[in-house]
N, C-alpha and C positions, 0 to 999 in steps of 0.2 A: 473388478478390483479396484482399490480407491489407489490413485497416485495424487503424491502430492509434491510441492518445488521450493524450492528457497533459493531466491534471487540473492546474490551477492556482488557487493562493488571490488572492483579489482583495479589498485590504482598504481601506476607505475611498479608494476610486481608485486605489490601488497595487497593482499585480502583483508576488506576493514569489517571491522566488528563482527568476528568470528563468533564469538561468546554469546552475542545475544542470536545468531542464528544458528548455534548449538541447542541454546536453550528453547526456542520453537520448535526445533526437529524433534526434540526429546519430550517434548510437551505435546506433539500433535501424535507421536508413535504412541504414548502411554495411553491419551485418551480415546486410542484408537483398538486398545488391546495390545499394542506389541509392545516391543522393549527397546529401550535407545540400542542402537548396534553400529551406529556410522556416526564416526569422528572427523567431523571434517576437515582440521588442519590435517590430519592425516592422510584423509581422501586426494584432497587439492596438493598436497605435495608430490603426489606421483605426476601430476600432470604440467606438463609444459605451459608455461605462461607467457605472454609478451611482457617485458620490462616497461615497456615504456607506453602511456595512454590509459584511457579509460575505459574497461569493459562491465558489461554484464556477465557475470556465470551462474548459467542456471543448472540447479541440481534437481533432478529427477528421482523420485526414491517412492518405494512402496511399505507396507507395515513389515515386512520379512527383508527386504533386500534394496540394494543403490541398482539404480538403472541406467543413469547416462549423465554425462556432463556435457553442457553448452556454453559457448563464450563467443561474445559479440562484440564491436565497437560500441558505445553508447553516447546518445548526444538528446537529452529531453526534447519533447515535443511540446512546441509552446501553441495553445489555445486561444483562439480569440472569442468565444461565445460557451458559455456553461448553462444547463439547463437542469432545473429540480427536479427530479422524479420519486415520486410516493410509490414506495416499494415492499410492503409491512412484511410481505411472506419471505423476502429474501433473506438466507443465512448463508453466511459466508465469513465463519469465525476460523477456520483451517485454510492455509492456501493451498486449496487443491489446483492439480491440473486443469480439472475440466470448468471453465469458465463461460458455459453457456449460458448460466442463470444471468451472468452478470453481462453479456453481450447481446443477451435479448432487450435489455434495457433501450438501448441505444436506437435512435430513428436516423440519426444525419451523422457520417462518422466524420466531421469536421467538428462537431459539438462533442464536448465531454458531459457526462452525468454524474451530478451530485445527489446522490440517494438519500434520499430522507425516509424514516420511519416514524408513523405518527407525528407528522410535523417536524421532529428532530433531525439535522443535520448528521449524517455519519461519515463516508467514505466518498472517492470518486470509483469508477471502476477499476482504476489500479493503484490507489493511493490513497493515504490518510489526508486529513486536511490539517491547516493551522490560520487561524484569524487574527487580523493586527486592529486593537485598540489602545488608542493614547500610546504607541510605540511598544506594546507589549503583546505578545503571541499567546494564543488560545487554541486549543484543541477540542473538539466536540467530545462529552463523557458518551457519547452513545456512538461509540466507531463499531463498526463490521468486524475489522481485520486487526488484531494487534500487531502494528506493524514494528518491525526493529527499529525504523528511525525514529517513530514517534515516542516507543519507550526510552531511547538514548536521551531526546530532547527534555524528555521529563525526569530523568534521572539526576541530569545536570542542570536543572531548573532553568533551562532557557525558554520552556513554555508551561503552562497551567491548564488543568482542566477546567472546563466551564460548559454551562448547560446552551447550546447553541441552537436555536429552533429558525423554523423561514419567519417567524415573527419580528425576532431580536436581530437577524440576518443585518439590517441595515445600520446597526449599531456600530457597526466592524467597518475600517476603512478597506483593507486589502486582505488577501489570503494567499496562501501559497499551498501546492500540492507537496506531500514529503511521502517518500518510501526509502528504498534502500541505496537507490542510487540517486536522489533528489535530497538534499541534505538543506537545513534551512539556510545556510550562505549561498548556496548555489541554486536552488529553486526559484525560476521566474515567478516574480511579483504580480499580481493579478489584480485590478480593481474590483471592488464588489457590484459595481456595476456592469461589469462583464457576464453577471449572473440574470438569465431572463427573469422577468417579474413572477408569471407565473409558474404552475406548479401541473404537472405531469403524472395521473395513474397509472401505474403499469397494471393489469390484471391478466396473471400469468393463464395460459391457454390450458385444458382440462384433456 
């Protein structure tokens, strides 16, 4: 049975960007032969939540049922180094609970992976990416997962899509990881020099 998740930010008792999460949840169900049945605002209203602090709320669901809600304090991890990994086989266009394919790309737990496909930059193992050039922010047009924060920033014209590849990566000065928990203003900023120059190719086991 396929199971999917939505990770939603809870800040000082308020759930953020529920409309974007609801749209993605509905699209996931429709793409897998189900029908939208789960209203996030109604579901979350039934759960007692902290009124202070920043939390990650994880909703687990399947094609025909709500399964679980988990809540945990959130603090973004700061990475020292990133590695490019070519993974043309990888398909992660829906936010699945099963992350085995993503986790298998990692060789070192203290190094985050930037996934490329045919040389084009896509995502990390748990976020979309944005890159800075001359004071403007750009996101790869070749993303894997349609992230809610990425879509919000596009809709509000704070970022633009661009063709970003391993070859033109050094034309950008900095980058950020973004997802439902890491906004443009709050996500740590990294130097492009923190990305290893080489690229590792991942060949899935048969």
